[in-house]
TITI-746147 format. One record per residue: residue in three letters; z, x negated, y negated of N, C-alpha, C, CB in turn. Coordinates in steps of 0.05 Angstrom, whole numbers, padded with zeros to 5 digits, always signed. Glycine has a CB too. Layout:
alaZXYZXYZXYZXY
...
This chain:
met-00256+00100+00047-00242+00126+00040-00222+00132+00062-00263+00149+00038
arg-00200+00144+00055-00180+00152+00075-00171+00180+00070-00157+00133+00075
val-00164+00194+00091-00154+00221+00089-00124+00220+00086-00162+00238+00114
tyr-00113+00232+00065-00085+00231+00059-00070+00254+00074-00080+00233+00029
ala-00046+00248+00083-00030+00268+00097-00009+00280+00079-00016+00255+00121
thr-00018+00288+00055+00001+00300+00036-00005+00329+00031+00000+00285+00009
ala-00020+00341+00049-00027+00369+00045-00022+00385+00070-00057+00372+00037
leu-00018+00411+00066-00014+00429+00088-00034+00451+00086+00016+00440+00088
leu-00047+00457+00108-00067+00479+00108-00058+00498+00130-00095+00468+00113
leu-00055+00523+00123-00048+00544+00142-00070+00564+00144-00021+00558+00133
leu-00078+00570+00169-00099+00589+00174-00086+00613+00188-00122+00577+00191
cys-00086+00636+00174-00073+00660+00185-00094+00679+00194-00054+00673+00164
leu-00095+00685+00220-00115+00703+00231-00101+00730+00237-00128+00692+00256
leu-00111+00751+00227-00098+00777+00230-00118+00798+00240-00085+00787+00204
pro-00118+00806+00266-00102+00794+00287-00115+00769+00298-00098+00814+00310
thr-00101+00752+00312-00111+00726+00321-00133+00728+00342-00089+00709+00332
ser-00134+00750+00356-00154+00753+00377-00180+00766+00368-00143+00768+00400
ala-00181+00773+00342-00204+00789+00334-00229+00773+00329-00196+00804+00309
leu-00227+00747+00322-00251+00732+00315-00268+00727+00340-00243+00705+00302
ser-00295+00730+00336-00313+00726+00358-00327+00699+00356-00333+00748+00359
arg-00320+00683+00337-00332+00657+00333-00311+00635+00330-00351+00657+00309
glu-00318+00610+00334-00300+00588+00330-00304+00577+00302-00305+00566+00352
leu-00282+00572+00288-00283+00561+00261-00274+00532+00260-00266+00579+00242
thr-00288+00516+00245-00279+00489+00240-00267+00487+00213-00303+00469+00244
val-00242+00477+00211-00227+00476+00186-00219+00447+00181-00203+00495+00186
ala-00223+00437+00156-00215+00410+00149-00200+00410+00123-00239+00391+00149
thr-00182+00391+00119-00168+00388+00093-00169+00358+00085-00139+00398+00095
trp-00172+00354+00059-00175+00326+00049-00165+00324+00021-00205+00317+00051
asn-00147+00304+00017-00139+00297-00010-00159+00277-00022-00109+00285-00010
leu-00174+00286-00043-00195+00269-00054-00185+00250-00075-00216+00287-00066
gly-00159+00251-00082-00148+00230-00099-00158+00231-00128-00153+00204-00088
trp-00147+00250-00144-00154+00251-00173-00185+00255-00177-00145+00227-00188
his-00197+00270-00160-00226+00273-00161-00235+00293-00183-00237+00283-00134
val-00253+00284-00200-00264+00301-00221-00294+00302-00219-00255+00291-00250
asp-00307+00321-00233-00336+00324-00232-00348+00300-00247-00345+00351-00244
lys-00374+00296-00243-00388+00273-00254-00387+00272-00284-00417+00273-00245
ala-00390+00294-00298-00390+00295-00327-00362+00287-00337-00398+00322-00338
thr-00341+00298-00325-00314+00292-00333-00308+00262-00328-00294+00310-00320
ala-00318+00252-00305-00314+00224-00298-00325+00205-00319-00326+00218-00271
ala-00349+00212-00330-00361+00195-00350-00344+00194-00375-00389+00204-00357
thr-00333+00218-00383-00316+00219-00407-00290+00204-00402-00310+00248-00414
trp-00278+00208-00378-00254+00194-00371-00257+00164-00372-00245+00202-00342
ile-00279+00154-00361-00284+00125-00361-00286+00114-00390-00310+00118-00345
ser-00299+00129-00407-00302+00119-00435-00274+00119-00449-00321+00138-00451
lys-00257+00139-00442-00230+00139-00454-00213+00116-00444-00216+00166-00447
cys-00216+00109-00419-00201+00087-00408-00212+00060-00415-00199+00089-00377
asp-00238+00059-00422-00249+00034-00433-00239+00028-00461-00280+00036-00433
ala-00230+00049-00475-00221+00045-00502-00194+00031-00504-00219+00072-00517
leu-00187+00021-00527-00162+00006-00531-00138+00025-00536-00165-00014-00554
phe-00115+00017-00526-00090+00032-00530-00070+00012-00542-00080+00045-00504
glu-00052+00023-00558-00029+00007-00568-00004+00023-00567-00035-00003-00596
lys+00019+00010-00563+00044+00024-00561+00057+00028-00589+00063+00009-00543
asp+00064+00052-00595+00077+00058-00621+00105+00045-00620+00079+00089-00625
pro+00111+00027-00639+00136+00013-00639+00160+00031-00644+00136-00009-00660
val+00156+00054-00655+00178+00073-00661+00183+00091-00638+00172+00089-00687
thr+00162+00103-00627+00166+00123-00605+00163+00111-00577+00146+00146-00609
asp+00152+00087-00575+00147+00074-00549+00126+00090-00533+00172+00072-00533
ile+00109+00105-00547+00087+00120-00534+00061+00105-00537+00085+00148-00546
trp+00047+00101-00514+00021+00089-00515+00001+00110-00527+00011+00080-00487
lys-00015+00101-00547-00034+00118-00560-00061+00103-00563-00023+00128-00587
pro-00083+00119-00566-00108+00105-00572-00105+00089-00597-00131+00126-00576
ser-00115+00064-00597-00112+00046-00619-00127+00055-00644-00121+00018-00611
thr-00114+00053-00667-00127+00058-00692-00132+00032-00708-00110+00078-00709
ser-00123+00010-00697-00125-00015-00711-00146-00034-00700-00098-00030-00711
gly-00158-00025-00678-00178-00042-00665-00166-00064-00648-00196-00055-00685
thr-00141-00063-00643-00127-00082-00626-00112-00067-00604-00107-00100-00642
gly-00104-00082-00584-00089-00070-00562-00101-00077-00535-00088-00039-00565
val-00096-00061-00515-00106-00066-00488-00122-00042-00479-00083-00072-00468
ala-00141-00047-00460-00157-00025-00450-00139-00006-00434-00180-00036-00431
gly-00147+00020-00434-00131+00040-00420-00126+00033-00391-00145+00066-00421
trp-00144+00018-00378-00140+00010-00350-00115-00007-00347-00164-00005-00340
gln-00106-00020-00368-00083-00038-00366-00057-00024-00374-00087-00062-00384
val-00058+00001-00382-00034+00016-00390-00020+00026-00365-00041+00039-00409
asn+00007+00024-00365+00023+00034-00344+00029+00064-00349+00049+00018-00340
phe+00016+00082-00334+00018+00110-00340+00044+00122-00330-00005+00125-00328
arg+00062+00105-00319+00089+00115-00313+00106+00114-00338+00102+00097-00291
glu+00096+00101-00358+00109+00101-00384+00098+00126-00400+00103+00075-00400
lys+00108+00129-00424+00099+00151-00441+00071+00145-00453+00119+00157-00464
val+00052+00163-00448+00025+00159-00457+00015+00185-00470+00006+00150-00434
glu+00002+00182-00492-00012+00205-00505-00037+00210-00489-00017+00201-00536
trp-00037+00232-00474-00059+00236-00455-00062+00265-00448-00054+00219-00429
asp-00086+00274-00442-00091+00302-00434-00090+00304-00404-00118+00312-00446
trp-00066+00310-00393-00062+00310-00364-00076+00334-00351-00032+00312-00358
ser-00085+00354-00367-00098+00377-00355-00127+00371-00349-00096+00401-00374
lys-00139+00350-00360-00167+00344-00357-00173+00318-00343-00180+00344-00384
phe-00157+00297-00348-00165+00271-00339-00145+00258-00321-00170+00254-00363
pro-00154+00242-00301-00136+00226-00285-00123+00204-00302-00151+00213-00261
val-00102+00193-00292-00090+00169-00306-00109+00146-00303-00062+00162-00295
cys-00109+00128-00322-00129+00106-00321-00122+00086-00299-00129+00091-00348
asp-00097+00083-00291-00089+00064-00271-00087+00076-00243-00063+00050-00278
val-00103+00097-00238-00101+00111-00213-00110+00095-00189-00118+00137-00214
tyr-00130+00078-00192-00141+00062-00170-00130+00034-00171-00171+00062-00169
lys-00120+00024-00148-00107-00002-00147-00121-00020-00126-00077+00001-00140
asp-00119-00046-00131-00129-00065-00111-00106-00071-00092-00141-00090-00124
arg-00111-00090-00074-00091-00097-00054-00065-00109-00066-00102-00116-00033
asn-00068-00119-00090-00044-00129-00104-00031-00108-00122-00052-00154-00121
phe-00041-00084-00120-00031-00061-00136-00036-00064-00166-00002-00057-00131
asp-00057-00080-00172-00067-00081-00200-00088-00059-00204-00078-00110-00206
ala-00087-00048-00228-00106-00026-00234-00135-00036-00233-00100-00014-00261
val-00153-00020-00223-00181-00027-00221-00197-00010-00241-00192-00022-00192
pro-00209-00023-00261-00226-00008-00280-00249+00005-00265-00237-00026-00302
val-00257+00029-00273-00278+00044-00259-00302+00045-00277-00268+00073-00253
thr-00326+00042-00264-00351+00045-00278-00365+00070-00268-00369+00020-00274
val-00385+00079-00284-00400+00103-00275-00414+00097-00249-00420+00111-00297
gly-00425+00073-00246-00438+00066-00221-00419+00066-00197-00451+00039-00224
ala-00395+00056-00201-00376+00056-00179-00367+00084-00172-00351+00039-00187
tyr-00364+00101-00192-00357+00129-00186-00379+00144-00171-00349+00144-00212
asp-00404+00138-00179-00426+00151-00165-00427+00142-00136-00453+00144-00179
lys-00421+00116-00131-00421+00106-00104-00399+00119-00088-00417+00075-00104
arg-00375+00122-00100-00353+00136-00086-00361+00164-00079-00328+00135-00104
leu-00374+00178-00098-00382+00205-00093-00402+00207-00070-00394+00217-00119
gln-00420+00188-00069-00440+00188-00047-00426+00184-00020-00461+00167-00052
gln-00406+00166-00020-00391+00162+00005-00376+00187+00014-00370+00139+00000
ile-00366+00202-00005-00353+00228+00001-00373+00247+00013-00338+00240-00024
asn-00396+00249-00001-00418+00267+00009-00425+00260+00038-00443+00264-00009
asp-00429+00234+00043-00437+00226+00070-00416+00231+00091-00444+00196+00070
phe-00391+00227+00083-00368+00231+00101-00366+00261+00109-00342+00221+00089
leu-00368+00278+00089-00365+00306+00094-00388+00317+00111-00364+00322+00068
gln-00412+00307+00106-00435+00316+00121-00437+00306+00149-00461+00309+00106
asn-00430+00280+00153-00434+00267+00179-00409+00265+00196-00446+00241+00174
thr-00386+00265+00184-00361+00260+00199-00344+00285+00203-00345+00239+00186
val-00341+00300+00182-00324+00325+00184-00339+00349+00173-00298+00321+00168
pro-00362+00356+00184-00376+00380+00176-00358+00404+00184-00404+00383+00188
ala-00351+00421+00165-00333+00443+00171-00342+00469+00160-00305+00436+00161
asp-00332+00491+00171-00338+00517+00160-00321+00523+00136-00333+00539+00181
ile-00296+00512+00136-00277+00516+00114-00265+00489+00107-00255+00537+00121
tyr-00265+00483+00081-00251+00459+00071-00229+00466+00052-00271+00440+00057
ala-00206+00453+00054-00185+00455+00034-00183+00428+00021-00158+00465+00047
phe-00187+00427-00005-00186+00401-00020-00161+00400-00037-00211+00398-00037
glu-00150+00377-00040-00127+00372-00058-00136+00351-00079-00102+00362-00042
glu-00123+00352-00102-00128+00334-00124-00157+00334-00133-00120+00305-00116
val-00167+00358-00139-00194+00362-00151-00191+00376-00177-00213+00377-00131
ser-00209+00371-00196-00206+00383-00223-00216+00411-00225-00220+00365-00243
gly-00233+00420-00207-00244+00446-00209-00268+00451-00191-00251+00452-00237
glu-00282+00473-00195-00304+00480-00177-00326+00460-00177-00315+00507-00184
gln-00334+00450-00201-00356+00431-00202-00349+00405-00188-00364+00426-00231
ala-00324+00397-00190-00316+00372-00175-00319+00376-00145-00287+00365-00182
val-00313+00400-00135-00317+00406-00107-00346+00406-00099-00303+00433-00100
arg-00362+00419-00116-00391+00421-00110-00404+00393-00111-00405+00440-00129
asp-00395+00376-00129-00405+00348-00130-00398+00334-00104-00393+00333-00154
ala-00375+00340-00092-00366+00326-00068-00380+00337-00043-00336+00330-00064
leu-00387+00362-00042-00400+00374-00019-00429+00365-00018-00398+00404-00020
pro-00440+00362+00006-00469+00355+00009-00487+00376-00005-00476+00353+00038
asn-00508+00366-00016-00528+00384-00029-00517+00401-00052-00541+00402-00009
gly-00497+00389-00066-00486+00404-00089-00471+00429-00081-00507+00410-00108
gly-00462+00430-00056-00447+00453-00047-00464+00478-00041-00426+00460-00067
thr-00490+00474-00039-00508+00496-00033-00499+00510-00007-00538+00487-00031
gly-00497+00536-00007-00489+00551+00017-00459+00554+00020-00500+00537+00040
tyr-00443+00543+00000-00414+00545+00001-00404+00562-00022-00401+00518+00000
glu-00383+00577-00018-00368+00590-00039-00342+00574-00044-00361+00620-00031
val-00332+00575-00068-00309+00559-00076-00287+00576-00089-00317+00535-00094
cys-00263+00573-00081-00239+00586-00093-00222+00564-00105-00223+00603-00073
thr-00217+00565-00131-00200+00545-00144-00188+00558-00169-00216+00519-00151
phe-00176+00541-00187-00164+00551-00211-00166+00530-00233-00135+00560-00207
ser-00160+00537-00258-00163+00519-00280-00137+00512-00295-00183+00529-00300
asp-00115+00526-00287-00090+00521-00300-00076+00497-00287-00072+00546-00299
phe-00052+00490-00297-00036+00468-00287-00051+00442-00293-00031+00471-00257
lys-00041+00420-00280-00053+00394-00286-00078+00389-00270-00032+00372-00280
val-00091+00366-00275-00117+00361-00264-00118+00359-00234-00128+00335-00276
gln-00095+00353-00221-00094+00352-00192-00091+00380-00180-00070+00333-00183
arg-00114+00393-00178-00113+00421-00169-00121+00424-00139-00131+00438-00187
leu-00120+00448-00130-00128+00454-00103-00154+00470-00104-00106+00470-00088
ala-00169+00468-00082-00193+00485-00080-00199+00490-00050-00218+00471-00093
ile-00210+00513-00044-00218+00519-00017-00248+00527-00018-00201+00543-00005
ala-00263+00514-00001-00292+00520+00001-00299+00529+00029-00309+00494-00007
trp-00317+00548+00031-00325+00558+00057-00354+00565+00057-00308+00583+00065
lys-00366+00564+00080-00394+00572+00083-00398+00601+00076-00405+00565+00111
ala-00416+00607+00059-00420+00635+00050-00428+00653+00073-00442+00636+00028
val-00440+00642+00093-00449+00659+00116-00425+00669+00132-00468+00644+00134
leu-00401+00658+00128-00378+00667+00143-00371+00696+00137-00354+00649+00138
gly-00374+00703+00112-00367+00730+00104-00358+00731+00075-00345+00741+00122
glu-00351+00755+00067-00344+00759+00039-00315+00751+00033-00348+00788+00031
ser-00310+00743+00008-00283+00737-00002-00270+00763-00011-00284+00715-00024
ile-00246+00768-00001-00231+00791-00010-00213+00784-00034-00213+00802+00013
ala-00201+00760-00033-00183+00752-00055-00181+00722-00056-00156+00765-00052
cys-00180+00711-00080-00174+00683-00086-00149+00683-00103-00198+00668-00099
thr-00127+00672-00093-00101+00676-00107-00086+00650-00110-00085+00697-00091
val-00078+00645-00135-00059+00622-00139-00031+00632-00132-00060+00613-00170
glu-00016+00614-00119+00011+00621-00109+00032+00606-00127+00015+00614-00079
pro+00038+00616-00151+00054+00601-00170+00083+00597-00161+00055+00615-00196
glu+00093+00614-00143+00121+00611-00134+00125+00585-00119+00129+00634-00116
leu+00103+00574-00108+00105+00548-00094+00109+00525-00113+00081+00543-00077
ser+00105+00529-00139+00110+00508-00159+00138+00508-00169+00090+00512-00182
leu+00155+00526-00157+00184+00527-00165+00186+00530-00195+00199+00502-00155
pro+00175+00551-00207+00174+00554-00236+00201+00555-00250+00159+00579-00243
asn+00223+00560-00235+00249+00561-00248+00262+00533-00250+00268+00578-00232
asn+00249+00513-00239+00258+00486-00241+00251+00474-00269+00246+00468-00219
pro+00264+00453-00278+00255+00439-00301+00226+00430-00297+00273+00414-00308
gln+00211+00427-00318+00182+00421-00316+00176+00396-00299+00169+00418-00343
asp+00193+00375-00302+00188+00351-00288+00196+00353-00258+00202+00328-00301
glu+00206+00376-00250+00214+00380-00222+00198+00403-00210+00244+00385-00220
gln+00175+00409-00222+00158+00430-00212+00134+00418-00198+00148+00449-00235
pro+00132+00422-00171+00109+00412-00157+00085+00431-00162+00114+00411-00127
arg+00064+00426-00148+00039+00441-00153+00041+00469-00140+00015+00426-00142
pro+00026+00489-00151+00025+00515-00138+00009+00514-00113+00014+00536-00158
gly+00010+00535-00098-00008+00538-00074-00033+00553-00082+00007+00551-00051
leu-00051+00554-00063-00076+00569-00067-00083+00582-00041-00099+00550-00077
ser-00090+00608-00042-00098+00622-00018-00124+00637-00022-00076+00641-00008
val-00139+00639-00001-00163+00656-00002-00164+00673+00023-00189+00638-00004
glu-00171+00698+00019-00173+00716+00042-00202+00723+00045-00156+00742+00037
leu-00212+00718+00069-00240+00724+00076-00242+00746+00096-00254+00698+00086
lys-00265+00759+00097-00270+00779+00117-00291+00768+00136-00279+00806+00105
ile-00282+00760+00160-00300+00747+00179-00302+00765+00204-00290+00718+00186
asp-00326+00772+00211-00330+00789+00234-00314+00815+00231-00322+00775+00260
gly-00311+00824+00206-00298+00849+00201-00267+00847+00200-00305+00869+00221
glu-00256+00823+00204-00227+00820+00205-00218+00801+00182-00218+00809+00232
pro-00195+00805+00171-00185+00788+00149-00175+00761+00160-00162+00801+00134
val-00182+00740+00146-00173+00713+00152-00162+00701+00127-00196+00695+00165
arg-00137+00693+00127-00125+00682+00102-00121+00652+00106-00099+00696+00096
val-00129+00636+00087-00125+00607+00086-00107+00601+00063-00152+00592+00084
leu-00086+00586+00069-00066+00578+00048-00065+00548+00048-00038+00590+00054
ala-00069+00536+00024-00068+00507+00021-00046+00500+00001-00095+00496+00011
val-00030+00480+00007-00010+00470-00012-00012+00440-00013+00018+00479-00004
his-00004+00429-00035-00003+00400-00039+00027+00392-00041-00019+00390-00064
leu+00038+00380-00021+00066+00375-00019+00076+00356-00041+00074+00365+00008
lys+00102+00356-00046+00113+00338-00067+00109+00309-00060+00143+00344-00070
ser+00098+00294-00078+00093+00266-00074+00120+00251-00074+00074+00254-00094
ser+00120+00227-00062+00143+00209-00061+00164+00216-00041+00155+00207-00088
cys+00163+00240-00029+00180+00246-00006+00163+00242+00018+00193+00275-00008
val+00165+00220+00032+00146+00212+00052+00159+00213+00080+00135+00185+00046
ser+00142+00213+00099+00150+00213+00127+00162+00185+00134+00127+00220+00146
pro+00182+00184+00152+00193+00158+00161+00171+00142+00175+00216+00163+00180
leu+00149+00155+00183+00128+00140+00196+00113+00123+00176+00108+00159+00210
glu+00114+00130+00150+00100+00115+00129+00118+00096+00113+00087+00135+00110
ala+00143+00102+00112+00162+00085+00096+00190+00090+00107+00160+00092+00065
ser+00209+00081+00092+00237+00083+00101+00249+00110+00093+00253+00060+00091
gly+00233+00128+00081+00243+00153+00071+00250+00172+00094+00223+00166+00053
asp+00261+00195+00086+00269+00215+00106+00264+00242+00093+00299+00212+00114
leu+00247+00258+00104+00240+00284+00093+00264+00303+00091+00219+00298+00110
thr+00285+00297+00106+00309+00314+00105+00331+00304+00087+00320+00318+00133
asp+00325+00282+00073+00345+00269+00055+00349+00286+00030+00337+00240+00048
asp+00371+00302+00029+00375+00319+00006+00387+00303-00018+00393+00342+00013
gln+00391+00277-00014+00401+00261-00037+00377+00249-00052+00419+00238-00026
asp+00354+00249-00040+00330+00239-00053+00318+00261-00071+00309+00228-00033
arg+00313+00255-00096+00303+00275-00115+00278+00289-00105+00298+00262-00142
asp+00258+00274-00096+00233+00286-00089+00236+00302-00063+00212+00265-00085
cys+00252+00292-00044+00256+00307-00019+00272+00333-00024+00271+00289+00002
arg+00291+00331-00043+00306+00355-00050+00287+00377-00062+00328+00348-00071
ile+00268+00368-00079+00249+00387-00090+00231+00399-00068+00231+00374-00111
leu+00223+00382-00049+00206+00391-00027+00221+00412-00010+00197+00367-00010
gln+00247+00407-00006+00262+00426+00010+00265+00454-00003+00290+00415+00016
gln+00260+00455-00029+00263+00480-00043+00238+00498-00039+00267+00476-00072
arg+00217+00488-00027+00193+00504-00024+00199+00531-00011+00172+00488-00008
pro+00189+00553-00023+00192+00579-00010+00175+00580+00015+00185+00602-00030
arg+00181+00598+00032+00165+00602+00056+00137+00612+00049+00179+00622+00076
ser+00118+00604+00065+00090+00612+00060+00086+00641+00068+00070+00594+00074
gly+00064+00652+00058+00056+00680+00065+00051+00683+00094+00032+00688+00049
cys+00043+00661+00108+00038+00664+00137+00064+00666+00152+00022+00640+00146
glu+00087+00657+00140+00112+00657+00154+00129+00682+00148+00128+00633+00146
arg+00119+00698+00129+00135+00722+00122+00135+00743+00144+00125+00734+00095
């Protein structure tokens, strides 16, 4: 498992000197993570055969009993698919960048690895997760089914959603808010990144606001590739530069 650097987590303390305890905060991109029940349905859909419509060039579930398994479909092409519920079938790649078919057993093993990692390596008071399908996906990832944690998330937009989880003993939640302006809603749909998510907690009698965003993919740091975050000629970097200022910066 690896922690992806495609997310930003802001912790706003108002006032900063008011907290009487130390908080541990962690953020992790779980990579198209869905709950166990959804994973089983997703796997069955990707095990099924697909064929390309010769007229529309759209990949669709096969009605003729011929074609290729969903794992072999290139989801960068046009595919008849419910993007609000399921990951793409070719999400996981081997070292040769060939798609890896997923089994229920393999997904359960991955989930256990996530559980162990969170419990033993990055135990935190507050987690911000990226690319999760919803609350149950987060609770499946947290140790002991998320017992003792509260979760703030949403169900709109595509399956790669945000969620913030925190230990219930920290204090009460004042607000869980989707930040749609971060999705640049005035842009064409294919140029709209993900919205942000914020939760405001009351800890030791003082408000603490956590804001999580999932930055635009494909605009990468020069440390990872030859890209440049400031390149306004690159489509994805141009979209990233349009991000409005966060609530912590106002």
